N, C-alpha and C positions, 0 to 999 in steps of 0.2 A: 504493500499500499505506500509506503515511504516513497518511493521514486515517483509512482504515478502522481500522487497527491502533490508533491513538491513541485512537479512538472507542472500541473494545471495552475497552481498557484501562481507559478512565474509568468503564465499566459496573461493575468490581468491585474496583479498586485505589485505595488512598488512599497518604499520602505515606510511612507506615512499611510499606507493603506488605502489610497486613493485609487481608484481603478484606472488604468490605462488602456491595454487591450485585452478584450475577451475572447474565449475560444468560439471559432466557428462551430455551428449545429448544421448538420445535413441529417434530415429524417427521411428514409425511405419506406415507403408502405406498399407490399404488396396487397392485392386483392383476389380474396377468396382461396389462397394458398393453403394446402393442407400440412399437417403436422409431417407426413412421411413425405413430403415433396422437397425436402432439401436431403442432401448426400450425407450432411454430418448427423443428420439423426441416424443413421445406420444402413439406409437403403442406396445401394448402387444403381437402381433402376433409372433415376433421372439425375445426372452429374450436376452439382452446383458448385464449381469448383471456387469460384469468387466470393462467393456467399460463405461458404465453408473456411475458407482462409481468413475472411474478416472474424470468423467465429474461432477459430482456432488461435488467433492472433490478439482476440479481444475478451469480451466476457459474453458467454452465453447464457441467457435466462431460463433455466430448466422449467420454472414455474410462472410462465408469463401468461396472463389471462387478459382476453378483451371482452367484450360485448360480442354476442353471438351474429350481429348484423352489421352493415355497412354504415348505416347513418348512426345508429346508436355509438358504434366505436369511434367514430370521428368526432362525434360530438363530446365523447368524454374525453378522448385526446386533447380537445382545443380548449375545454372549459375547466378541466381537473374534477369535474363532477360526474357521478352517475348519470346516466342518461334518462333513468326515471327520474331523476331530480328536477331535469330541464324541460321535461315533455317530450323528449325526441326519441323515447323507446319505441320497440315494436317495428312492424314493417318499413323497410326503407321509403325514404322520400320519393315519389315518382315527380316527373317534370310537371306535371300537370296539376299538381297540389300547389296551393299558396299557403305555403307554411315554411318555417324556417328557423334555424337556431337563435334562440330569444335574443333581440338586441340589447337586453339588458345584462347579458353576459359579456363579460371582457375575456377575450381568448387569445390563446399562446402568442400570436404574431405581434397581438398589441402588445404584450409584455416585453417582448424581444424589441419592437420597435423604440419604445420607451428608453430602452437601454443603448440607443445607437446603432443598432443592428439594420443592415439591409435586410429585406424579408422578400422572398419570393415563393409562390406555390407554382409548380408544375405539375399539371395532371389533375386526378380527381380532388373535386370539393365535396358535393353531396350533402350538403346541410343548408341547402335554401338558395333557390334561384329564381323565384318568382317575382321578386322584387328586387331593383339595383341596390338598396339597403343591405340587402342579405349576401351579397357577393364579396368574393375574397378581397377585392381592393379597396372596399367600403370597409373593411373589418381587420385592417392591420396589414395586409399585404401589400407590397409596394407593386407587384405584378403578378398576374396569373396567366398562364398559358394551359389551356387544357379544358377537360369536360366538367359540366357544372352537376350533372346528374349522376346515375349509378354506374354506367357502362355507355361504352359505344362501340360500333363496328370498328374493328382493327384496320381497316383501309377505308373505308367511307365515311368515318366518324357520325353515323348516324343512329339515334337511338327510337325504336319504336315502343308504344304504349298503347294497350287497349282502353278505348273509353266508349262503353256501350257497345254497339255492333261495328265500331268503326276503329281501324288502326291508325293511330297517328304516328308519323314518321318525320323526323326532322334530324338537321345536322347541328351536333352539340360538341363544337370545338371552336373556342374563343382566345382570341389574344385581348386580354383585359376585358372592355367592352365591345370588341369588335368580333363579328363572326369571321372564322379563319378560313375563307374558300380557297386560299390560295396554296394550302398546307398539301402535300403528298407523302406517301410512304407508310409503311408499317407503324402501327402507334406506337409501339414499344420504343423503336428506333426512334420515332419524333420526339418523344419526351425525353429520351436519351440525349439526343441533339441540343434540345431547347437546355437542360440542365447543364450540359458543358458549356454553353453559351454564356448562360448565366454566372458559371464559375469564371470563365475566360475574361468577361468583361467588369468583373467585379473589382471595385476599389479597395484596395487591401488597407487602406487607412482605416476603414470601418468593419467589424465584424460582419460575417454572413450567417443569416439563417434561411436555410433552404430546404423546402418540403417537398418532395418528389412522390407524389401519389398515382403509382402504375395503374393502367387499365388492368395489367395482366397479373395474374392469370385468369381473371373473371370471364365467364361465358359472354358471347356477343348475343345479338339478336336471333331469336329462335330460327329465322330462314339460314343462318350460317352462324351457329354457336361456338364453333371452334376454329380459329384461324390463326395459321403459323406460316412462314415463307416455306416451300417444297424442299428446298435443301435441308432445311432444319427438320423437317418431318421425316425425311430419308435416313437422317442420322439417327433416327431413334427405331430404326426396324428391329433392335433386339426386344422392342416390346409387344407383347401379344395383342393387346386390345388396340384396334386401330384408333379409337377416340382416344386413349390414353397416350397414345404416340403424339398426337398433333398436341394435346394438353402438354406434355414433354417438351416438345419444342418452343410451346409459348414459355415454359418455366426457363429453358435454356437461352432465349432472347433475354429474358427477366435478368437472369443470371449474368449474361454478359454485359447488361446495361450497369449492373452494380459495379463491375469491373472498370468499366468506362469512366463511369463518376468518380470513382475513386483514382483514376489514373488522372483525370482532368484536373483534380485537386492537387495532386503532386507535381504536375505539369505547372500549374498556377503558383506554386510554391508555399501552398497554406495547409498542405496535408497534415503534417505535424502539430498544426495548431487546430486542428477540427476534431470534433466529436461526431462520429456517425452512429445511427442507429437504423436496424433494420428490423422491420416487423411484417407480420401479417394482421389485416385488419380483424379476421375472423377466420374460422375453420372452414374446410373445403366443401364442395358441394358433387359429392360422388354420384348421386342419381337425382331425379325428381325436377322440379322448378328450376331454371337457371343452372341446371348441372353442367359442372366442368371436367369431372371425371378425375377431380382431385382425391386424394387419401389421406385420411386423418389417422391411418391406421399406426397401432392398434388401438387406439381411443375409440370411443363408443359416440356415435351421434355426428351429425352434419350442422352445417350451418343453419340457422333458424332454431336450433335446440339449446337448451341449458346444460346438455351432456358434456363432457370434456373435449370430444371432437368440435364441438361448435365454438367453445371460448377460450381452451387452453391451446394458445398457437405458438407460432415461431417468432423468437425475439432474442436480440444481440446488441451490445453496445461495443464500440470500437475508439481507441484513439491509440496512435502510437507508442505511448508510454504504458499501455495496458499490456506489456509483454512479459511480465516477470509473474511468477505465483498462480493463483489459481485461475482458471479460464471458465469454470462452471458455476454460477450462483445458484443456489438451491431455493431461494426464499421466494415466497410469494411477491408478484408485481402485478399490479392491474394499470389497463391503458391510461387509467384516470391519473396515475401517478407519476406519468411522464412529465406534465406541467411543472410540478413543484420541484421534481428531481432534476430536471435540466436548468430550471433557474438556479437553483442550488449549485450545479456544476459550472454556471458561469457568473457565480460570486454573490447571488440575490436569494435573499430568505422567501419563502413560499408565502404567497396570499393565506388569510385565514379562514375564509368562509368557503371551502373546497372540500371536496372528499378525499382527493388524491394526498399521497404521503409521499414525503421526500425520504428517498431512499438512497440517494447518492452516495454518502459516507457507508453504508451499509453494504452496497454493491461493490465499489471500490476496496473497503477493508475485509470483504469475505465475512461479514457479520450477519448475524440472523437478521430477518426482516423484520421492520416494525409493522408490517401489515401482515395481520392474522384473519381478516374478515373480508369476503367478497359477495357482492349480490348479483344478481339478473333477474331484473324484474321486467316483464312484459304483460302489461294489462290487457293489451290488443289480442295477442294469441291466448293469454289467459294461464301463463304459469309464472312462478317464482323460485329461486334458488338461493341457497345461501352455502358458502364454504365458510367453515371456521375450524380452524385448526386443521386435524386430519380427516373430518368430517364434512359431507356435503348431503344437504337435505332438498329435495326437489318436491314441489306441490304444484297443485293444478293440473292442466291439461298439456299434453305435448302431441306433435304431430309424429303418431306412431312409426310411420315409414321412412322419417328421418331422423330415428333415434335408435337404431340398431348399429351392429359392428359392419361396415360397409368395405373398408378398404382393401381386403384380400381380392375383391371381385376384380381389380385393376393391376394387379401388382405381377401377373403372369409375363414371363421372358419366354421367347422363342431361341435365342441365343446368348451368349454371355455379354454383359454389358460391357461399356468402354472401360478400359484399365483406368482404375481410379488416381493412382499415383501419377500416372501420365496426364491425366484430365487437371490435376493439382498443379505440376509442372508447367502446362501449357498455357496456365490461365493468366490472364492480365494482373490479377491481383498478386500472383506471384513475383512477376517482374517489379510490380510497386514495392512488394517488402523487401526486396534485395535492393533497390533504389533507397529505401529510407534507412536500411541498415538491420533489418529484421531478417536474421538466417532461419528461416523455418526447416526444421526437421521433418522429413516425408515419414518418418518412423513415429512421429509425434502426433498421432490422430486418435489417441485413447479416448479423447471426447466422445466420439461415436459411439464407444462402447458404455460410457459413463452416462450418458443421456438417454441411451436405448431404453425404452419401456418395455418390462416382460410382464406378462399375465399368466405364465404358465402356472398349472397346478392349482389356480382358483377354481371354486366351485362354480361351474358355469351351470346353474340351473335357471329355470325359465326367467326372462329377465323383467326387472319390475320397472312397468310403466305408471307414471301417477296418472290419476284422474282426480275428480272431484270428491270420491269418497277414499282415495288411496294417497298415500306419500311414500316417497323414497328415500332411504338413508344407505349411503356408501361411505366406507373408509376409502378416500380417493389415495392416501398414502401407501397402504397395503393393496388396495384394489384400483389401480387408476384406470382400469377399462370397465370400471362401474358393472360388474357381472352380478355381484352379490347384494342384494337389499338385506340390511340388517337391523331394518327399525322394530321389527319385534322382539328382537333380544336386547335393545338400548332405547327402552322408553324416555329414560331420563335424558338423553342426549336429544332425542328429539324433540321433547318439551322445551328444552333449552333453546337450540336452534331455531324452532319454531317461535318461539317467544321473540329472539331477537330479530327473526324476519318480518314479525308484525309490527314491532316497534318501526323499522324501516318503512313498512308500506304506509305507514303514516307520511311519509314525508314525499310520497308519490303524488307528482302531478298527471293528472290524467292525460292520457294519449287521446288528442282528437279524432275522430272516426276520419277516415281517407274520403278526402271529398275532390274527385278530380273535376277540373273545370275545363269546358270547350273553348272558352277564351283563350286557352294556351295553346289552341291548334297551331302548330308550325306553318300552316297554310297562310295564317294571318300575320305571320312576322317572318317574312322571307324565306319561308321553309326551314328554319331554325328554331331551335329551342331557347328563344331569348326571352327576358324578361317580359312578363305580360299584364302583370297588376297596375303596371305605370301607364300602360297603355289605355286600359279601360277604366280608370279614374277620373 
């Protein structure tokens, strides 16, 4: 801890204690990426060498939890509050809804802006776009290039939505307030290039806060839900499932983007002074609506559910000086914790009126987490869950077909996957590590075994599905795959967790019903998903 802590302090403190230069922060978000979709979690099926080397040379967050859906997770990230406290829980925002993250909430880029940061968002927003005041450039970001809604076609940047009997279709790619009609290319490459341009043009006299919200590997529109360049798909011919092959190519593109962004930071000469975070916004969608053939194996459940596969996701944090000691932090961390944790990392104390916990010192010093309780509350779907210590209680009703174990169905191989060590050695991230003086030992990949989740030997009797008359209790430390309901044997634990959950439900801001508005129709707005309430009032 000493070397890293001292190095970070040097970045922003002088003898008098006045702040001179703060570290840059680059926050990269994958969309609907499953637990088993990075190779440092143990599977060779989809090689992710750039992300893996960030993990091996940084700190992997073994128990990183997010909300189980896109809009709720991004709302919590930006506000430092559970989504159910701000009314942003439940089914993700559609582009035809007049709703957004409450304007009364101060959000992450605004905090960084006050500290003198240049703030940029590349990619996905998804917390409100019906009115100009909801947009990123009116909420703390100096610039935004990307899509405002949940996802877009990877080549045409179109989003389709069902409104009654009609399918609404419009382009959803913008440069700040202007439709980006002139852009061409695969969206992952487009976002990568924009992130590199932001870094290249950055004035190094000021610190940089850059958030990259990738579209990948979220499914696209129903007409073409999986899209990747053909040569990348062919490189995944070792994978049995043809759909999983395309998904793997989408992930490969995402992984290369991470390497390119890190390389751009190095070329700019600011990598050593940069904190990088890589996370997934929620679990993957192996089947069902918006399926992308992701795998949360061996965790139970998909996106849309309170089971581990829905909200226990990929997370890591990196800085050049995180190169000694432990590379796996086992404590609980929630998406709402990023706001206070990153503010502390750049030398600022946390605001008081949030749910997030500052875990900076705990992560860096490999101490136990200060967080012991997490909530997932969705009054629209009708479920609520609490994690407290080793136990998880789930109440209400869940989508049964999304709440089982599905990862195995997409993990078949036809031939041997690419050689893992060669993938690492040929990655852009490996070149960067050598450039900054980090000599990575290819035999030092024990993290893959240390973080691998095993559920062998558990009593795999009939799975517990909560409903209005039943709740389920799991010991997720001993049974991370949530096979065995232990509620009958532990009524005292059930009662304790239920009482805590009921108290939290008193803080719930009810989620309004979904109300799609025909006035949002892209045909009325130059065939784009532009702001529309300003045009009708």
